[in-house]
DRENDO-1510 file (C-alpha; in Angstrom, 1 decimal, always signed):
<recs>
REC; n; res; u; v; w
REC; 1; MET; -46.1; +13.2; +20.0 .
REC; 2; SER; -44.7; +12.7; +16.3 .
REC; 3; GLY; -48.1; +12.9; +14.2 .
REC; 4; ASN; -47.0; +9.4; +12.8 .
REC; 5; ASN; -49.1; +6.7; +12.1 .
REC; 6; LYS; -48.2; +3.3; +12.6 .
REC; 7; PRO; -49.0; +1.3; +9.6 .
REC; 8; SER; -50.7; -2.0; +9.6 .
REC; 9; ASP; -48.8; -4.6; +7.1 .
REC; 10; GLY; -48.0; -3.7; +3.8 .
REC; 11; GLN; -49.2; +0.2; +4.4 .
REC; 12; GLN; -47.0; +3.1; +4.5 .
REC; 13; ASN; -46.4; +5.3; +7.3 .
REC; 14; THR; -48.2; +8.5; +7.0 .
REC; 15; THR; -48.1; +12.0; +8.8 .
REC; 16; HIS; -49.4; +15.4; +8.7 .
REC; 17; PHE; -49.1; +18.4; +6.1 .
REC; 18; GLY; -51.2; +20.7; +7.6 .
REC; 19; TYR; -54.6; +19.4; +8.5 .
REC; 20; LYS; -53.7; +16.6; +5.4 .
REC; 21; GLN; -52.5; +13.0; +6.1 .
REC; 22; VAL; -50.2; +12.3; +3.4 .
REC; 23; ASN; -47.4; +9.4; +3.1 .
REC; 24; GLU; -44.1; +10.3; +5.0 .
REC; 25; THR; -42.3; +9.9; +1.8 .
REC; 26; GLU; -44.5; +12.9; +0.5 .
REC; 27; LYS; -44.1; +15.3; +3.2 .
REC; 28; ALA; -40.3; +16.3; +2.4 .
REC; 29; LYS; -41.7; +17.2; -1.3 .
REC; 30; LEU; -44.8; +19.1; +0.0 .
REC; 31; VAL; -42.7; +21.1; +2.5 .
REC; 32; ALA; -40.2; +21.8; -0.1 .
REC; 33; ASP; -42.8; +23.0; -2.7 .
REC; 34; VAL; -44.2; +25.4; +0.0 .
REC; 35; PHE; -40.7; +26.9; +0.4 .
REC; 36; HIS; -39.7; +27.3; -3.1 .
REC; 37; SER; -42.9; +29.2; -3.6 .
REC; 38; VAL; -42.5; +31.5; -0.7 .
REC; 39; ALA; -38.7; +32.0; -0.7 .
REC; 40; PRO; -38.5; +35.2; -2.9 .
REC; 41; LYS; -40.8; +37.1; -0.8 .
REC; 42; TYR; -40.0; +35.1; +2.6 .
REC; 43; ASP; -39.0; +38.0; +4.7 .
REC; 44; LEU; -41.4; +40.7; +3.4 .
REC; 45; MET; -44.2; +38.1; +4.6 .
REC; 46; ASN; -42.7; +37.6; +8.0 .
REC; 47; ASP; -42.6; +41.5; +8.6 .
REC; 48; LEU; -46.4; +41.9; +7.3 .
REC; 49; MET; -47.3; +38.6; +8.8 .
REC; 50; SER; -46.0; +39.3; +12.7 .
REC; 51; MET; -46.2; +43.1; +12.0 .
REC; 52; GLY; -42.4; +43.2; +12.4 .
REC; 53; ILE; -42.8; +41.4; +15.7 .
REC; 54; HIS; -40.8; +38.3; +14.7 .
REC; 55; ARG; -37.6; +40.7; +15.0 .
REC; 56; ILE; -38.2; +40.8; +18.9 .
REC; 57; TRP; -38.7; +37.4; +19.2 .
REC; 58; LYS; -35.2; +36.3; +17.1 .
REC; 59; ARG; -33.3; +39.2; +19.2 .
REC; 60; PHE; -34.5; +37.4; +22.7 .
REC; 61; THR; -33.4; +34.3; +21.1 .
REC; 62; ILE; -29.8; +35.7; +20.5 .
REC; 63; GLU; -30.0; +37.0; +24.0 .
REC; 64; LEU; -30.7; +33.4; +25.6 .
REC; 65; SER; -28.4; +31.7; +23.2 .
REC; 66; GLY; -25.4; +32.9; +25.4 .
REC; 67; VAL; -23.0; +32.7; +22.1 .
REC; 68; ARG; -19.5; +34.7; +22.1 .
REC; 69; ALA; -16.4; +34.7; +20.3 .
REC; 70; GLY; -14.6; +31.9; +19.0 .
REC; 71; ASN; -18.0; +29.4; +19.2 .
REC; 72; LYS; -19.2; +27.6; +16.6 .
REC; 73; VAL; -23.2; +27.8; +15.9 .
REC; 74; LEU; -25.5; +25.8; +13.6 .
REC; 75; ASP; -28.6; +28.0; +12.3 .
REC; 76; ILE; -30.8; +25.0; +10.8 .
REC; 77; ALA; -33.8; +26.0; +8.9 .
REC; 78; GLY; -31.7; +29.0; +8.9 .
REC; 79; GLY; -34.0; +30.4; +5.8 .
REC; 80; THR; -32.8; +34.0; +4.8 .
REC; 81; GLY; -30.3; +34.6; +7.4 .
REC; 82; ASP; -31.6; +36.6; +9.9 .
REC; 83; LEU; -29.8; +34.8; +13.0 .
REC; 84; THR; -27.1; +33.8; +11.3 .
REC; 85; ARG; -26.2; +37.5; +10.4 .
REC; 86; LYS; -26.4; +38.2; +14.2 .
REC; 87; PHE; -24.5; +35.2; +15.4 .
REC; 88; ALA; -21.8; +35.9; +12.9 .
REC; 89; ASN; -20.9; +39.3; +14.3 .
REC; 90; LEU; -20.7; +37.8; +17.9 .
REC; 91; VAL; -18.4; +34.9; +17.0 .
REC; 92; GLY; -16.3; +37.0; +15.0 .
REC; 93; LEU; -13.5; +35.7; +12.7 .
REC; 94; ASP; -12.0; +33.3; +15.1 .
REC; 95; GLY; -15.7; +31.7; +15.4 .
REC; 96; GLN; -18.0; +30.0; +12.8 .
REC; 97; VAL; -21.5; +29.7; +11.8 .
REC; 98; VAL; -23.0; +27.3; +9.8 .
REC; 99; LEU; -26.3; +28.4; +7.9 .
REC; 100; ALA; -28.4; +24.9; +7.1 .
REC; 101; ASP; -31.4; +24.5; +5.4 .
REC; 102; ILE; -33.2; +21.6; +3.5 .
REC; 103; ASN; -34.5; +23.8; +0.9 .
REC; 104; ASP; -32.1; +25.1; -1.9 .
REC; 105; SER; -34.3; +28.2; -2.8 .
REC; 106; MET; -34.3; +29.5; +0.8 .
REC; 107; LEU; -30.5; +28.5; +1.3 .
REC; 108; LYS; -29.7; +30.8; -1.9 .
REC; 109; VAL; -31.6; +33.5; -1.1 .
REC; 110; GLY; -29.9; +33.6; +2.9 .
REC; 111; ARG; -26.7; +33.3; +1.3 .
REC; 112; ASP; -27.1; +36.2; -1.2 .
REC; 113; ARG; -28.4; +38.4; +1.4 .
REC; 114; LEU; -25.5; +38.0; +3.5 .
REC; 115; ILE; -23.2; +38.2; +1.1 .
REC; 116; ASP; -24.5; +41.4; -0.2 .
REC; 117; ARG; -24.5; +42.6; +3.6 .
REC; 118; GLY; -20.6; +41.9; +3.6 .
REC; 119; ILE; -20.9; +38.9; +5.7 .
REC; 120; CYS; -18.6; +36.1; +4.2 .
REC; 121; GLY; -15.9; +35.4; +6.2 .
REC; 122; ASN; -17.2; +33.3; +8.8 .
REC; 123; VAL; -20.2; +31.7; +7.8 .
REC; 124; GLU; -20.5; +28.4; +5.4 .
REC; 125; TYR; -24.0; +27.0; +3.8 .
REC; 126; VAL; -25.1; +23.5; +4.2 .
REC; 127; GLN; -27.9; +22.2; +2.6 .
REC; 128; ALA; -28.8; +19.7; +4.9 .
REC; 129; ASP; -31.8; +17.5; +6.7 .
REC; 130; ALA; -32.3; +18.2; +10.4 .
REC; 131; GLU; -33.2; +14.6; +10.9 .
REC; 132; LYS; -29.7; +13.6; +9.3 .
REC; 133; LEU; -27.6; +16.3; +10.0 .
REC; 134; PRO; -24.3; +15.9; +8.3 .
REC; 135; PHE; -21.7; +17.2; +11.1 .
REC; 136; ALA; -19.6; +15.1; +13.5 .
REC; 137; ASP; -20.5; +14.3; +16.8 .
REC; 138; ASN; -19.5; +17.3; +19.3 .
REC; 139; THR; -19.3; +20.1; +17.0 .
REC; 140; PHE; -21.3; +23.3; +18.0 .
REC; 141; ASP; -21.1; +25.4; +21.2 .
REC; 142; CYS; -24.7; +26.3; +20.0 .
REC; 143; ILE; -27.7; +25.0; +17.9 .
REC; 144; THR; -30.5; +27.3; +17.1 .
REC; 145; ILE; -34.0; +26.5; +14.8 .
REC; 146; ALA; -36.3; +28.8; +14.2 .
REC; 147; PHE; -39.7; +28.2; +12.7 .
REC; 148; GLY; -38.6; +25.2; +11.2 .
REC; 149; LEU; -39.3; +22.5; +13.9 .
REC; 150; ARG; -42.9; +22.2; +13.0 .
REC; 151; ASN; -42.0; +21.3; +9.2 .
REC; 152; VAL; -39.9; +18.3; +10.2 .
REC; 153; THR; -41.5; +15.0; +9.4 .
REC; 154; HIS; -39.6; +12.9; +12.7 .
REC; 155; LYS; -39.4; +15.9; +14.9 .
REC; 156; GLU; -37.9; +13.1; +17.7 .
REC; 157; GLU; -35.1; +12.3; +15.3 .
REC; 158; ALA; -34.2; +15.9; +14.5 .
REC; 159; LEU; -34.0; +16.1; +18.2 .
REC; 160; LYS; -31.6; +13.3; +18.5 .
REC; 161; SER; -29.6; +14.6; +16.0 .
REC; 162; MET; -28.9; +18.1; +17.1 .
REC; 163; HIS; -28.4; +16.5; +20.4 .
REC; 164; ARG; -25.6; +14.7; +18.6 .
REC; 165; VAL; -23.7; +17.1; +17.0 .
REC; 166; LEU; -23.7; +19.7; +20.1 .
REC; 167; LYS; -20.7; +19.8; +22.0 .
REC; 168; PRO; -21.3; +18.8; +26.0 .
REC; 169; GLY; -22.3; +21.7; +27.7 .
REC; 170; GLY; -23.7; +23.2; +24.2 .
REC; 171; ARG; -27.0; +24.7; +24.1 .
REC; 172; LEU; -30.1; +24.0; +21.7 .
REC; 173; LEU; -32.6; +26.7; +21.3 .
REC; 174; ILE; -36.1; +26.1; +19.4 .
REC; 175; LEU; -38.1; +29.3; +18.5 .
REC; 176; GLU; -41.4; +28.2; +17.3 .
REC; 177; PHE; -45.2; +29.2; +17.3 .
REC; 178; SER; -46.7; +27.6; +19.9 .
REC; 179; LYS; -50.3; +27.2; +21.8 .
REC; 180; THR; -52.0; +30.2; +23.8 .
REC; 181; ASN; -54.1; +29.4; +27.0 .
REC; 182; ASN; -55.8; +32.5; +26.5 .
REC; 183; PRO; -59.4; +32.1; +24.5 .
REC; 184; VAL; -59.8; +35.6; +23.6 .
REC; 185; MET; -56.4; +35.6; +21.8 .
REC; 186; SER; -56.9; +32.0; +20.5 .
REC; 187; LYS; -60.1; +33.2; +18.4 .
REC; 188; MET; -58.6; +36.1; +17.4 .
REC; 189; TYR; -55.5; +34.4; +16.5 .
REC; 190; ASP; -57.2; +31.6; +14.4 .
REC; 191; ALA; -59.2; +33.9; +12.6 .
REC; 192; TYR; -56.0; +35.9; +11.5 .
REC; 193; SER; -54.7; +33.0; +10.5 .
REC; 194; PHE; -57.4; +31.8; +8.3 .
REC; 195; THR; -58.2; +34.3; +6.6 .
REC; 196; VAL; -55.7; +37.0; +6.6 .
REC; 197; LEU; -52.5; +35.0; +6.1 .
REC; 198; PRO; -53.9; +33.1; +3.4 .
REC; 199; LEU; -55.0; +36.8; +1.7 .
REC; 200; LEU; -51.5; +38.2; +2.2 .
REC; 201; GLY; -50.3; +35.2; +0.9 .
REC; 202; LYS; -52.3; +35.8; -2.3 .
REC; 203; LEU; -51.3; +39.4; -2.5 .
REC; 204; ILE; -48.0; +39.2; -2.4 .
REC; 205; THR; -46.9; +36.0; -3.4 .
REC; 206; ASN; -49.8; +34.9; -5.7 .
REC; 207; ASP; -49.6; +31.9; -2.9 .
REC; 208; SER; -52.6; +31.8; -0.7 .
REC; 209; GLU; -52.3; +27.9; -0.4 .
REC; 210; SER; -48.9; +27.7; +0.9 .
REC; 211; TYR; -49.9; +30.3; +3.7 .
REC; 212; ARG; -52.6; +28.3; +4.5 .
REC; 213; TYR; -50.4; +25.2; +5.3 .
REC; 214; LEU; -48.5; +27.3; +7.3 .
REC; 215; ALA; -51.2; +28.2; +9.3 .
REC; 216; GLU; -52.6; +24.5; +9.8 .
REC; 217; SER; -48.5; +23.2; +10.4 .
REC; 218; ILE; -48.7; +25.6; +13.8 .
REC; 219; ARG; -51.9; +23.9; +14.9 .
REC; 220; MET; -50.4; +20.8; +14.5 .
REC; 221; HIS; -47.3; +21.3; +16.3 .
REC; 222; PRO; -46.7; +20.1; +19.6 .
REC; 223; ASP; -47.7; +22.4; +22.7 .
REC; 224; GLN; -44.7; +23.8; +24.9 .
REC; 225; GLU; -45.0; +21.0; +27.4 .
REC; 226; THR; -44.9; +18.0; +24.9 .
REC; 227; LEU; -41.8; +19.8; +23.2 .
REC; 228; GLU; -40.0; +20.2; +26.3 .
REC; 229; ARG; -40.7; +16.4; +27.1 .
REC; 230; MET; -39.5; +15.6; +23.7 .
REC; 231; MET; -36.4; +17.6; +24.4 .
REC; 232; GLN; -35.8; +15.6; +27.6 .
REC; 233; GLU; -36.1; +12.3; +25.8 .
REC; 234; ALA; -33.4; +13.2; +23.2 .
REC; 235; GLY; -31.2; +13.5; +26.1 .
REC; 236; LEU; -31.0; +17.4; +26.6 .
REC; 237; VAL; -31.1; +18.8; +30.2 .
REC; 238; ARG; -31.8; +22.0; +32.1 .
REC; 239; THR; -34.8; +22.3; +29.6 .
REC; 240; SER; -37.0; +25.3; +29.8 .
REC; 241; TYR; -39.3; +27.6; +27.7 .
REC; 242; HIS; -40.4; +31.4; +27.4 .
REC; 243; ASN; -44.0; +32.1; +26.3 .
REC; 244; MET; -43.8; +35.3; +24.0 .
REC; 245; THR; -46.8; +37.4; +22.9 .
REC; 246; GLY; -49.0; +35.3; +24.9 .
REC; 247; GLY; -47.9; +31.9; +24.2 .
REC; 248; ILE; -48.2; +32.4; +20.2 .
REC; 249; VAL; -44.7; +31.9; +20.1 .
REC; 250; ALA; -42.3; +29.9; +22.5 .
REC; 251; LEU; -38.5; +29.6; +23.1 .
REC; 252; HIS; -37.2; +26.5; +24.2 .
REC; 253; LYS; -33.8; +26.0; +25.5 .
REC; 254; GLY; -32.0; +22.6; +26.4 .
REC; 255; THR; -28.1; +21.9; +27.4 .
REC; 256; LYS; -26.1; +18.8; +26.3 .
REC; 257; PRO; -24.8; +17.1; +29.3 .
</recs>
């Protein structure tokens, strides 16, 4: 499930940008513009949007990662560095964490934030496209991507790229908004996403449209079973997922054979 339409002769591939259909070549720039806009207030907005619960979701991701001293970790779409900071403490000076993000505004915010907190000896910063990761095969013990996969144009290609750079036995964890089967919660979540989120975006960042896109992108993301199947098709084994907050968020995990 890629969300892409196959073109007829002479036409370009299209994909979804929220609920809109756009040319594939345009999506990366449109997503980049969203995150250039929201980067300065990204952490504040995360706290407001989730009422702080995103910290619990990320803590659970850290716990399931199995990361330990000396490991090499890749934090894709690492943004402002929440996971990178925790991983840097876990791997110690003998390990390494790479904070990667396709968006240079987010990467700069993350780098400045971590350096201000004294985390610099074992962290590297790389501007990278998840579909074409610029690392050698079999490099990382663990890869995480938190709330970033839904913004990737070709999710299958990104999953294959992550599989390639994992070491055999390495683990991929995907933390992402997902689908709830509770009809009452679903209605409440829709009302919140399409009224409160754009309003918060307008008040805090003076940008309601970016947060409307983020709400739409969640609805266009594959559901739990579909994403697990995509991970298996990319070559990952022992796949599983854990629903959190009623399925509003899911943590998927897979291992490279």
